[in-house]
N, C-alpha and C positions, 0 to 999 in steps of 0.2 A: 402379403406385407411385411414389407422391412418397417424396422423401426425408428420414429418420428426424431429428428435431428435438431434438437431443440435448439434458438438463436442463443450465441455466447455472449451471459449477461457484460460482460469487460468488455466483449469488443460492439455493444451497442453504447458502450457508458463512450467508450469513443470513440465512436459516432456520434454521440450528442443526445445520443434515441430512448437508453434512460438514467435519471437525475442521480448526481454523487455528488459528493464533498467533493471536488477538485483544487488540491493545491497546488498541483504544479504541472503544467505539459509542456514537450516542444517532440521534436520529430522523431524521437524515440523511444520515449515514453507518454504513461501516463499518472499520476497519481496523484489515489486520492483516500481520506478518508475512511477507514471500516464501517460496519454500519454498527458495527458490536464489535466495540472495537476491549481485548484484553487488559488497555488503560485508554485514559482517553488521550488521544494524541495520534491515534496505534494508526497508520498509512501503510497502504499497499500502493508498491512498484508495479505496474505493469507495462512492459511492450506493446509499440501500440498495432505491430501486429501480432494476430494470432498463432500464438506456439502453445499446447501444453507443454509442455515442461522445459527445464533448464537444457537437460536431453537435443530437446530439439531448435531450439536456439542455435540458429545462423552462427557462427565462430568469428563474424565479423563485424557483430551481432550484440558479445558477449561484454567486450567490453565502455562501450557505452549505457548499456543498459547498469551495470554492474558501476561503472560511475555513477550512477544518478542515483543507486542503493550509495552511498559510498556518501553524494554527496548531503543526501536527506539524513542517514545515521549522524556523519559529521555536524550537521544544523540544530536538529529536533530536540537535544538534550541546551543550549543557549535559548532560543524560542520560545520553549517549553517548562525552563526552571526545571530539567530536569537530572540526577547523575550521570544517563549516559543510554541506552540503547538497547535493545532488544533485537536481532537480525532474524531472519527465518524463512525457510522455505520446504514447502513441499512438493513431491513430484509424485501425481497418482493416488500412495495412501496422503488418508487428511485433509485430501487437496479438497475445494467445496467446491470451488470452478475448477475446468478444465484449461487454464488457460492461463501462463507462466502469473505469476507473480511472488515477491518478498514483501513479508510484512515485516514493518520497523513500528518499532514499541516502543513509549517514551517508560524510562523506568529509573526507579529511586530507591535509594538504599528502605531495607526493610520495606518493600514495599508489600509483601506477602506474595510474587510468583512463586513458585519454587518449582526448579525439572519443566515438562514439555507441558504442565495440567495446566490451562491456561481458561481460568473462568474468565467468563465475560461481562461487561458493562453494559452500559447502556447512558443517553446520554441524556440528560433532564429534560431538555427540551429539545429541538428546532434552535433553540437560537444560543442555546453553547453548542452546541456542533458545526454552529458558522459562526462562530467563536470561534475555535479549534482551526476551522480550516482558514480563516485569514488571519490567523498571527501564523500558522503554518504560510499560507500563501505570500506570503509578506516576506517570511523568512529568506523563504526558495527565492526572492523573483529574482534576477539578475543585477546586478550591482552593473550602477555607467562609470 
């Protein structure tokens, strides 16, 4: 008997089958709060279409994907009163979900993050998580 393939949780988030604090969604990506953030406001940018790793991403989708990552990284410091961002992606090794995603983490000078050791935090409660999500969602919304 073959192994049972588990559904991809990020595909389930894209489909609305699993809840997440979505801060931006468009035809190319979905952006949502990491449930176990390095720092509060840490988001994941994931393509809507399932691909496991960056090398699996169709070349025509690379530009749109990274434009969204760039936009989140450019917007986050202003939205969260941060000094900058940390942007990172794993491919296979340390990739906790086998769906391509890019971490965009708010950074502050002397925030204690050293190298690639990522001590995780928790939000105080759902209301705090909702506030971070609403702040980023408003900042990432298209301007008319």
